[in-house]
C-alpha positions as CSV (number, residue, x, y, z in Angstrom):
1,L,12.6,-16.2,-4.9
2,I,10.3,-13.1,-4.6
3,Y,9.7,-11.9,-1.1
4,I,6.8,-9.6,-0.5
5,S,7.7,-7.1,2.2
6,T,6.1,-4.0,3.6
7,D,6.2,-0.2,3.6
8,S,6.2,-0.3,7.4
9,V,9.9,-0.9,7.7
10,F,10.6,2.8,8.1
11,D,9.9,5.0,11.2
12,G,7.8,7.4,9.1
13,E,9.8,10.5,10.1
14,K,11.1,11.4,6.6
15,Q,9.5,14.1,4.5
16,G,8.6,12.7,1.1
17,A,8.7,9.1,-0.2
18,Y,11.2,6.5,1.0
19,S,13.7,5.1,-1.5
20,E,15.5,1.8,-1.4
21,S,18.6,3.5,-0.1
22,D,16.9,4.9,3.0
23,L,17.8,3.1,6.3
24,V,15.1,0.9,7.8
25,S,13.9,1.7,11.3
26,P,11.0,-0.5,12.3
27,L,8.6,0.6,15.0
28,N,6.9,-2.7,15.7
29,V,7.3,-6.5,15.7
30,Y,5.6,-7.0,12.3
31,A,8.1,-4.6,10.6
32,K,11.0,-6.2,12.4
33,T,10.1,-9.7,11.2
34,K,9.7,-8.4,7.7
35,I,13.2,-7.0,7.8
36,M,14.5,-10.3,9.0
37,G,12.9,-11.9,6.0
38,E,14.4,-9.2,3.7
39,K,17.9,-9.9,5.0
40,S,17.5,-13.7,4.5
41,V,16.4,-13.2,0.9
42,Q,19.0,-10.5,0.2
43,S,21.7,-13.0,1.3
44,M,20.7,-15.3,-1.6
45,N,22.1,-14.9,-5.1
46,N,18.7,-15.1,-6.7
47,G,16.4,-13.2,-4.3
48,L,14.1,-10.2,-4.9
49,V,12.5,-8.2,-2.2
50,L,9.5,-6.1,-3.1
51,R,8.3,-3.5,-0.5
52,T,4.7,-2.7,-1.1
53,N,1.3,-1.8,0.4
54,I,-1.4,-3.9,-1.1
55,I,-5.1,-2.9,-1.2
56,G,-8.0,-4.9,-2.6
57,W,-10.4,-7.6,-1.9
58,T,-9.9,-10.4,0.5
59,Q,-11.5,-13.9,0.3
60,E,-11.0,-14.8,4.0
61,D,-12.6,-13.6,7.1
62,K,-10.3,-10.7,7.3
63,T,-11.1,-7.2,5.9
64,S,-8.6,-5.1,4.1
65,F,-8.2,-1.4,4.8
66,A,-10.0,-0.6,1.5
67,E,-12.8,-3.0,2.2
68,W,-13.3,-1.6,5.6
69,V,-13.5,1.9,4.1
70,L,-16.0,0.8,1.5
71,N,-18.1,-1.1,4.0
72,R,-18.3,2.0,6.2
73,L,-19.2,4.2,3.2
74,N,-21.9,1.7,2.1
75,D,-23.3,1.6,5.6
76,N,-23.1,5.4,5.9
77,A,-21.3,4.8,9.2
78,P,-18.8,7.2,10.8
79,L,-15.4,6.8,9.4
80,N,-12.3,8.4,11.1
81,L,-9.4,8.6,8.6
82,F,-6.0,10.0,9.2
83,Y,-4.9,13.1,7.4
84,D,-1.3,12.7,8.6
85,V,-0.6,9.1,7.5
86,Y,0.6,8.6,4.0
87,F,1.0,5.5,1.9
88,S,1.5,4.3,-1.7
89,P,-1.3,1.8,-2.3
90,L,-1.3,-0.7,-5.1
91,T,-4.0,-3.3,-5.9
92,V,-3.3,-7.0,-5.7
93,Y,-4.1,-7.1,-9.5
94,D,-1.5,-4.4,-10.3
95,L,1.1,-6.1,-8.1
96,S,0.4,-9.4,-9.8
97,F,0.9,-7.7,-13.2
98,I,4.2,-6.2,-12.1
99,I,5.4,-9.5,-10.7
100,E,4.6,-11.1,-14.1
101,K,6.8,-8.4,-15.8
102,I,9.5,-9.1,-13.2
103,I,9.5,-12.8,-14.1
104,E,9.7,-12.0,-17.8
105,K,12.6,-9.7,-17.2
106,P,14.3,-11.2,-14.2
107,I,15.6,-8.7,-11.7
108,L,17.2,-9.2,-8.3
109,G,17.7,-7.1,-5.2
110,L,15.5,-4.7,-3.4
111,Y,12.8,-2.6,-5.0
112,H,9.9,-0.5,-3.8
113,C,6.6,-1.4,-5.5
114,G,3.9,1.1,-4.5
115,S,1.7,3.5,-6.4
116,R,3.7,6.1,-8.3
117,D,2.5,8.8,-5.8
118,N,1.3,8.8,-2.2
119,I,-1.9,9.7,-0.6
120,S,-3.2,10.2,3.0
121,K,-5.6,7.7,4.4
122,Y,-8.1,10.6,4.6
123,D,-7.8,11.5,1.0
124,F,-7.9,7.9,0.0
125,G,-11.3,7.5,1.7
126,K,-12.6,10.7,0.1
127,K,-11.4,9.5,-3.3
128,M,-13.0,6.0,-2.7
129,A,-16.3,7.7,-1.9
130,E,-16.1,9.8,-5.1
131,I,-15.1,6.9,-7.4
132,F,-17.6,4.5,-5.9
133,Q,-20.2,7.3,-6.0
134,L,-21.0,7.2,-2.3
135,S,-21.5,10.0,0.2
136,D,-18.4,11.2,2.1
137,S,-20.4,13.1,4.7
138,N,-19.5,10.7,7.5
139,I,-15.7,10.8,6.8
140,N,-14.0,12.5,9.7
141,R,-10.5,14.0,9.3
142,V,-8.5,13.0,12.3
143,S,-4.8,12.8,13.4
144,V,-3.2,9.4,14.0
145,D,-1.9,11.0,17.2
146,S,-5.5,10.9,18.6
147,V,-5.5,7.1,18.6
148,D,-3.7,4.9,21.1
149,F,-2.6,1.9,19.1
150,K,-1.2,-1.2,20.8
151,A,1.8,-1.1,18.4
152,S,3.6,2.0,17.1
153,R,3.0,2.7,13.4
154,P,4.8,5.0,11.0
155,K,3.0,8.2,9.8
156,N,4.8,8.2,6.5
157,M,4.9,4.9,4.5
158,A,5.2,6.6,1.1
159,L,7.4,4.6,-1.3
160,N,9.3,5.9,-4.2
161,S,9.1,3.2,-6.9
162,D,11.0,5.0,-9.6
163,K,13.8,2.4,-9.5
164,L,11.4,-0.4,-10.3
165,S,9.5,1.6,-12.9
166,D,12.7,2.5,-14.7
167,K,14.0,-1.1,-14.5
168,L,10.8,-2.5,-16.0
169,Q,10.2,0.4,-18.3
170,Y,6.7,0.4,-16.9
171,D,4.5,3.3,-15.6
172,I,3.3,2.1,-12.2
173,P,-0.3,3.1,-11.5
174,S,-1.1,6.1,-9.3
175,A,-3.0,5.8,-6.0
176,I,-6.2,7.1,-7.8
177,D,-5.6,4.5,-10.6
178,S,-5.5,1.8,-7.9
179,I,-8.9,3.0,-6.5
180,V,-10.3,3.0,-10.1
181,H,-9.0,-0.6,-10.6
182,M,-10.7,-1.6,-7.4
183,K,-14.0,-0.1,-8.6
184,N,-13.7,-1.9,-11.9
185,Q,-13.1,-5.2,-10.1
186,Y,-16.0,-4.5,-7.8
187,D,-18.3,-3.9,-10.7
188,T,-17.1,-7.0,-12.4
189,Q,-17.8,-9.1,-9.3
190,L,-21.3,-7.7,-9.1
191,T,-22.1,-8.7,-12.7
192,N,-20.7,-12.2,-12.3
């Protein structure tokens, strides 16, 4: 059993990326329910928990963070992005490829599965504009502290995925690689 969890299980107070040995400290109900799922899977003899932050294209009525950024860039609309929120984004395609490798070389336990580095939401948006060759003039650099969310969110969701990379002997893509992969998928969708 492979359980897809989240990078939101931490309180975001740590400097640097979180490892699997860091204690969880959820700030909201979503993260608490993910931890409950993690515990159930970890109690099994054949369970694997992957903590990740997936970016990419959706096929439902929902819009992913990356799609929202791209839509705002395409519309040349104002875009407030946080310079003080960090994550380790990985495309659905890259996550699927990694899961295939996991199935080929069965591993169990708890692993982080994010990009090999981390990036702020602001820098992510700037890089998306650059890679998609769109203007970044409407991207505003703001602090997450300036927004009153209904639910608390961690500022730092960066994941250290070295344990998984070493176990699979696979170089997990960087955050920039993930944006490039999204661009390639976008271009492929336009030509089909």
